ZADO-1210 file (C-alpha; in nm, 4 decimals, padded with zeros to 6 digits):
<atoms>
<atom x="-06.9022" y="04.2148" z="-02.2031" code="MET" pos="1"/>
<atom x="-06.6331" y="04.0278" z="-02.0209" code="PHE" pos="2"/>
<atom x="-06.5527" y="04.1579" z="-01.6855" code="ARG" pos="3"/>
<atom x="-06.2225" y="04.1058" z="-01.4996" code="ILE" pos="4"/>
<atom x="-06.2750" y="04.0402" z="-01.1386" code="ARG" pos="5"/>
<atom x="-06.0528" y="04.1828" z="-00.8868" code="ARG" pos="6"/>
<atom x="-05.8145" y="03.9150" z="-00.7535" code="GLY" pos="7"/>
<atom x="-05.8097" y="03.8138" z="-00.3991" code="THR" pos="8"/>
<atom x="-05.4924" y="03.7997" z="-00.1961" code="TYR" pos="9"/>
<atom x="-05.4900" y="03.4193" z="-00.2164" code="ALA" pos="10"/>
<atom x="-05.5225" y="03.4197" z="-00.5976" code="ASN" pos="11"/>
<atom x="-05.2427" y="03.6763" z="-00.6470" code="VAL" pos="12"/>
<atom x="-05.0111" y="03.4884" z="-00.4094" code="THR" pos="13"/>
<atom x="-05.0815" y="03.1545" z="-00.5762" code="ALA" pos="14"/>
<atom x="-05.0225" y="03.2979" z="-00.9247" code="THR" pos="15"/>
<atom x="-04.6992" y="03.4641" z="-00.8147" code="LEU" pos="16"/>
<atom x="-04.5759" y="03.1417" z="-00.6492" code="ALA" pos="17"/>
<atom x="-04.6566" y="02.9436" z="-00.9638" code="LEU" pos="18"/>
<atom x="-04.4672" y="03.1896" z="-01.1845" code="ALA" pos="19"/>
<atom x="-04.1639" y="03.1869" z="-00.9565" code="LEU" pos="20"/>
<atom x="-04.1705" y="02.8107" z="-00.9275" code="ALA" pos="21"/>
<atom x="-04.1851" y="02.7553" z="-01.3027" code="LEU" pos="22"/>
<atom x="-03.9357" y="03.0307" z="-01.3940" code="GLY" pos="23"/>
<atom x="-03.6925" y="02.9499" z="-01.1121" code="GLY" pos="24"/>
<atom x="-03.6916" y="02.5774" z="-01.1868" code="THR" pos="25"/>
<atom x="-03.5439" y="02.6310" z="-01.5324" code="ALA" pos="26"/>
<atom x="-03.2631" y="02.8439" z="-01.3931" code="ALA" pos="27"/>
<atom x="-03.1899" y="02.5986" z="-01.1127" code="VAL" pos="28"/>
<atom x="-03.1958" y="02.3061" z="-01.3540" code="ALA" pos="29"/>
<atom x="-02.9429" y="02.4748" z="-01.5834" code="ALA" pos="30"/>
<atom x="-02.7023" y="02.5171" z="-01.2944" code="GLU" pos="31"/>
<atom x="-02.7420" y="02.1680" z="-01.1555" code="LYS" pos="32"/>
<atom x="-02.7090" y="01.9464" z="-01.4674" code="ILE" pos="33"/>
<atom x="-02.3526" y="01.8271" z="-01.5176" code="GLY" pos="34"/>
<atom x="-02.1744" y="01.6101" z="-01.7717" code="GLY" pos="35"/>
<atom x="-02.2192" y="01.3002" z="-01.5576" code="SER" pos="36"/>
<atom x="-02.5980" y="01.3473" z="-01.5699" code="GLN" pos="37"/>
<atom x="-02.6167" y="01.3493" z="-01.9498" code="ILE" pos="38"/>
<atom x="-02.6653" y="01.0093" z="-02.1113" code="ALA" pos="39"/>
<atom x="-02.3858" y="00.8893" z="-02.3393" code="LYS" pos="40"/>
<atom x="-02.4370" y="00.9969" z="-02.7029" code="ASN" pos="41"/>
<atom x="-02.7385" y="01.2139" z="-02.6014" code="ALA" pos="42"/>
<atom x="-02.5718" y="01.5275" z="-02.7430" code="ILE" pos="43"/>
<atom x="-02.4758" y="01.5007" z="-03.1079" code="THR" pos="44"/>
<atom x="-02.3302" y="01.7482" z="-03.3590" code="SER" pos="45"/>
<atom x="-02.6752" y="01.8843" z="-03.4436" code="LYS" pos="46"/>
<atom x="-02.7029" y="02.0039" z="-03.0803" code="HIS" pos="47"/>
<atom x="-02.3723" y="02.2001" z="-03.0958" code="VAL" pos="48"/>
<atom x="-02.3511" y="02.5389" z="-03.2650" code="LYS" pos="49"/>
<atom x="-02.0856" y="02.5524" z="-03.5412" code="ASN" pos="50"/>
<atom x="-01.7507" y="02.6934" z="-03.4295" code="GLY" pos="51"/>
<atom x="-01.8133" y="02.6392" z="-03.0569" code="GLN" pos="52"/>
<atom x="-01.5737" y="02.3457" z="-02.9977" code="ILE" pos="53"/>
<atom x="-01.1956" y="02.3966" z="-03.0225" code="GLY" pos="54"/>
<atom x="-00.9066" y="02.1481" z="-03.0134" code="THR" pos="55"/>
<atom x="-00.8616" y="02.2162" z="-02.6400" code="ALA" pos="56"/>
<atom x="-01.2133" y="02.0705" z="-02.5890" code="ASP" pos="57"/>
<atom x="-01.1171" y="01.7410" z="-02.7571" code="LEU" pos="58"/>
<atom x="-00.9560" y="01.4397" z="-02.5955" code="SER" pos="59"/>
<atom x="-00.5885" y="01.3652" z="-02.6564" code="ALA" pos="60"/>
<atom x="-00.6874" y="01.0640" z="-02.8686" code="ALA" pos="61"/>
<atom x="-00.9126" y="01.2825" z="-03.0855" code="ALA" pos="62"/>
<atom x="-00.6341" y="01.5386" z="-03.1322" code="ARG" pos="63"/>
<atom x="-00.3878" y="01.2640" z="-03.2331" code="ARG" pos="64"/>
<atom x="-00.6380" y="01.1390" z="-03.4888" code="GLY" pos="65"/>
<atom x="-00.6442" y="01.4812" z="-03.6558" code="MET" pos="66"/>
<atom x="-00.2871" y="01.4503" z="-03.7877" code="VAL" pos="67"/>
<atom x="-00.2786" y="01.4011" z="-04.1616" code="GLY" pos="68"/>
<atom x="-00.0069" y="01.2552" z="-04.3823" code="PRO" pos="69"/>
<atom x="00.3247" y="01.4399" z="-04.4095" code="ARG" pos="70"/>
<atom x="00.3368" y="01.6894" z="-04.6920" code="GLY" pos="71"/>
<atom x="00.6020" y="01.7209" z="-04.9587" code="ALA" pos="72"/>
<atom x="00.9281" y="01.8927" z="-04.8680" code="ALA" pos="73"/>
<atom x="00.9376" y="02.2619" z="-04.9426" code="GLY" pos="74"/>
<atom x="01.1977" y="02.4442" z="-05.1469" code="ALA" pos="75"/>
<atom x="01.5349" y="02.5178" z="-04.9883" code="ALA" pos="76"/>
<atom x="01.5532" y="02.8481" z="-04.8069" code="GLY" pos="77"/>
<atom x="01.7932" y="03.1312" z="-04.8746" code="ALA" pos="78"/>
<atom x="02.1475" y="03.0901" z="-04.7399" code="PRO" pos="79"/>
<atom x="02.2009" y="03.2271" z="-04.3918" code="GLY" pos="80"/>
<atom x="02.4335" y="03.5065" z="-04.2931" code="ALA" pos="81"/>
<atom x="02.8000" y="03.4189" z="-04.2438" code="PRO" pos="82"/>
<atom x="02.8863" y="03.2995" z="-03.8952" code="GLY" pos="83"/>
<atom x="03.1028" y="03.4769" z="-03.6448" code="VAL" pos="84"/>
<atom x="03.4721" y="03.4074" z="-03.7079" code="PRO" pos="85"/>
<atom x="03.6145" y="03.1475" z="-03.4745" code="GLY" pos="86"/>
<atom x="03.8897" y="03.2101" z="-03.2259" code="ALA" pos="87"/>
<atom x="04.2379" y="03.2202" z="-03.3725" code="PRO" pos="88"/>
<atom x="04.4211" y="02.8950" z="-03.3371" code="GLY" pos="89"/>
<atom x="04.7683" y="02.7542" z="-03.3330" code="ILE" pos="90"/>
<atom x="05.0095" y="02.7930" z="-03.6219" code="SER" pos="91"/>
<atom x="05.3801" y="02.7697" z="-03.6971" code="GLY" pos="92"/>
<atom x="05.4501" y="02.4809" z="-03.4613" code="HIS" pos="93"/>
<atom x="05.8003" y="02.3414" z="-03.4236" code="GLN" pos="94"/>
<atom x="05.9906" y="02.1135" z="-03.1879" code="VAL" pos="95"/>
<atom x="06.2902" y="02.2660" z="-03.0114" code="VAL" pos="96"/>
<atom x="06.5362" y="02.0310" z="-02.8345" code="SER" pos="97"/>
<atom x="06.8246" y="02.0751" z="-02.5958" code="ALA" pos="98"/>
<atom x="07.0530" y="01.8304" z="-02.4176" code="GLU" pos="99"/>
<atom x="07.2079" y="01.8750" z="-02.0763" code="SER" pos="100"/>
<atom x="07.5735" y="01.8489" z="-02.0051" code="SER" pos="101"/>
<atom x="07.6901" y="01.5141" z="-01.8680" code="GLU" pos="102"/>
<atom x="07.5298" y="01.4260" z="-01.5351" code="SER" pos="103"/>
<atom x="07.7328" y="01.4948" z="-01.2229" code="ASP" pos="104"/>
<atom x="07.8844" y="01.2316" z="-00.9923" code="ALA" pos="105"/>
<atom x="07.5444" y="01.1776" z="-00.8256" code="ASP" pos="106"/>
<atom x="07.3663" y="01.1405" z="-01.1620" code="GLY" pos="107"/>
<atom x="07.1913" y="01.4809" z="-01.1660" code="TRP" pos="108"/>
<atom x="07.1391" y="01.6814" z="-01.4863" code="SER" pos="109"/>
<atom x="06.9513" y="01.9968" z="-01.5742" code="MET" pos="110"/>
<atom x="06.8390" y="02.1446" z="-01.9069" code="VAL" pos="111"/>
<atom x="06.6150" y="02.4332" z="-02.0237" code="SER" pos="112"/>
<atom x="06.4489" y="02.4964" z="-02.3581" code="VAL" pos="113"/>
<atom x="06.3078" y="02.8328" z="-02.4652" code="LEU" pos="114"/>
<atom x="06.0792" y="02.8734" z="-02.7651" code="CYS" pos="115"/>
<atom x="06.1686" y="03.1208" z="-03.0400" code="PRO" pos="116"/>
<atom x="06.0556" y="03.4790" z="-02.9788" code="LEU" pos="117"/>
<atom x="05.6758" y="03.5183" z="-02.9948" code="GLY" pos="118"/>
<atom x="05.5980" y="03.1471" z="-02.9596" code="LYS" pos="119"/>
<atom x="05.4450" y="02.9671" z="-02.6611" code="LYS" pos="120"/>
<atom x="05.5427" y="02.6277" z="-02.5214" code="ALA" pos="121"/>
<atom x="05.2569" y="02.3766" z="-02.5652" code="LEU" pos="122"/>
<atom x="05.4064" y="02.0468" z="-02.4472" code="GLY" pos="123"/>
<atom x="05.7273" y="01.8543" z="-02.3859" code="TYR" pos="124"/>
<atom x="05.9008" y="01.5190" z="-02.3807" code="GLY" pos="125"/>
<atom x="06.2189" y="01.3945" z="-02.2132" code="THR" pos="126"/>
<atom x="06.4678" y="01.1164" z="-02.2673" code="SER" pos="127"/>
<atom x="06.7966" y="01.0022" z="-02.1158" code="TRP" pos="128"/>
<atom x="07.0982" y="00.8528" z="-02.2894" code="ARG" pos="129"/>
<atom x="07.4384" y="00.7345" z="-02.1850" code="ASN" pos="130"/>
<atom x="07.7413" y="00.6211" z="-02.3775" code="VAL" pos="131"/>
<atom x="07.9485" y="00.3284" z="-02.2668" code="ALA" pos="132"/>
<atom x="08.2380" y="00.2924" z="-02.5070" code="GLY" pos="133"/>
<atom x="08.0883" y="00.3340" z="-02.8536" code="ASN" pos="134"/>
<atom x="07.7379" y="00.2110" z="-02.7533" code="THR" pos="135"/>
<atom x="07.4577" y="00.4605" z="-02.6880" code="MET" pos="136"/>
<atom x="07.1741" y="00.3412" z="-02.4663" code="THR" pos="137"/>
<atom x="06.8356" y="00.5153" z="-02.4246" code="LEU" pos="138"/>
<atom x="06.6737" y="00.4575" z="-02.0883" code="PHE" pos="139"/>
<atom x="06.4081" y="00.5923" z="-01.8548" code="THR" pos="140"/>
<atom x="06.5008" y="00.7757" z="-01.5382" code="ALA" pos="141"/>
<atom x="06.3466" y="01.0317" z="-01.3121" code="HIS" pos="142"/>
<atom x="06.2948" y="01.3802" z="-01.4623" code="ALA" pos="143"/>
<atom x="06.0866" y="01.6699" z="-01.3320" code="THR" pos="144"/>
<atom x="05.9680" y="01.9256" z="-01.5873" code="VAL" pos="145"/>
<atom x="05.8068" y="02.2646" z="-01.5238" code="SER" pos="146"/>
<atom x="05.6758" y="02.5394" z="-01.7497" code="LEU" pos="147"/>
<atom x="05.8613" y="02.8659" z="-01.7061" code="ASN" pos="148"/>
<atom x="05.6589" y="03.1638" z="-01.5752" code="PRO" pos="149"/>
<atom x="05.6274" y="03.3311" z="-01.9164" code="SER" pos="150"/>
<atom x="05.4941" y="03.0116" z="-02.0800" code="GLY" pos="151"/>
<atom x="05.7679" y="03.0230" z="-02.3419" code="THR" pos="152"/>
<atom x="05.9731" y="02.7210" z="-02.2375" code="GLY" pos="153"/>
<atom x="06.0310" y="02.4334" z="-01.9970" code="TYR" pos="154"/>
<atom x="06.2973" y="02.3506" z="-01.7408" code="ASN" pos="155"/>
<atom x="06.3861" y="01.9889" z="-01.6643" code="ALA" pos="156"/>
<atom x="06.6070" y="01.8288" z="-01.4051" code="TYR" pos="157"/>
<atom x="06.6478" y="01.4696" z="-01.3135" code="GLY" pos="158"/>
<atom x="06.8611" y="01.1951" z="-01.1709" code="GLU" pos="159"/>
<atom x="07.0107" y="00.9134" z="-01.3725" code="ALA" pos="160"/>
<atom x="07.1776" y="00.6038" z="-01.2275" code="ALA" pos="161"/>
<atom x="07.5093" y="00.7866" z="-01.2042" code="GLY" pos="162"/>
<atom x="07.7548" y="00.9976" z="-01.4030" code="PRO" pos="163"/>
<atom x="07.7856" y="00.9685" z="-01.7787" code="GLY" pos="164"/>
<atom x="07.4194" y="01.0369" z="-01.8707" code="ALA" pos="165"/>
<atom x="07.2586" y="01.3209" z="-02.0642" code="TRP" pos="166"/>
<atom x="06.9022" y="01.4511" z="-02.0255" code="LEU" pos="167"/>
<atom x="06.7286" y="01.5654" z="-02.3460" code="THR" pos="168"/>
<atom x="06.4239" y="01.7939" z="-02.3375" code="LEU" pos="169"/>
<atom x="06.2033" y="01.8418" z="-02.6450" code="GLN" pos="170"/>
<atom x="05.9466" y="02.1243" z="-02.6404" code="VAL" pos="171"/>
<atom x="05.6610" y="02.1860" z="-02.8874" code="VAL" pos="172"/>
<atom x="05.6447" y="02.5603" z="-02.9614" code="CYS" pos="173"/>
<atom x="05.3824" y="02.7450" z="-03.1687" code="ALA" pos="174"/>
<atom x="05.2270" y="03.0810" z="-03.2467" code="ASP" pos="175"/>
<atom x="04.9116" y="03.1066" z="-03.0371" code="VAL" pos="176"/>
<atom x="04.6668" y="03.3834" z="-03.1219" code="SER" pos="177"/>
</atoms>
C-alpha cells in the first residue's frame, strides 16, 4: 500500500510558493502585455471571437473602405402638410402727386401729400419746374422731405433759385396689411 508522508514545513512552503508563482505569473502577464508588445500580424481573425469588434474599433481608413456603391433612388414620398401662410403684403399701390404754389421771393416752396384713407406712404420723389415765357424747365434744387407722424403722407419744402418755381411731390401709397 502507498503511504502519504506527512509534509514538512519546508515542503509545504515550497509547494505553496510554486503554486503562487505559477498562478500569479499568468495574471500579472495578462495585465502587463500591451498592443505595442504584440508582433504585427500575430493576431488574426481566427484569434478573435465573432461579433467582438465593432466599427468604433476600426481605423478611419478601414471605415471609409466599408462604403459601398450608392443605391438606386427610392420612390417619392407623400406630399408634406401645407406651410404656414406668409405675412400679408402690399396691395393697391398708387402714386399721388401735388404741386406747391409758386415759390416766394426768396425761392421757398412747401407742399404736402396725403395718401387716400387706409393707405400708407411707402416712398416719394420730388422735382422742380419753372416757366419762363412759354418754356417749362425741369431742374434740381434743394428739397427736404419728411414722413408725417401717421405714416400716411410726406411733407416737402425747399428752396429754388428764386421766385417763379414750383415744387412737385410724388408719393407712393399702398394698402399694407
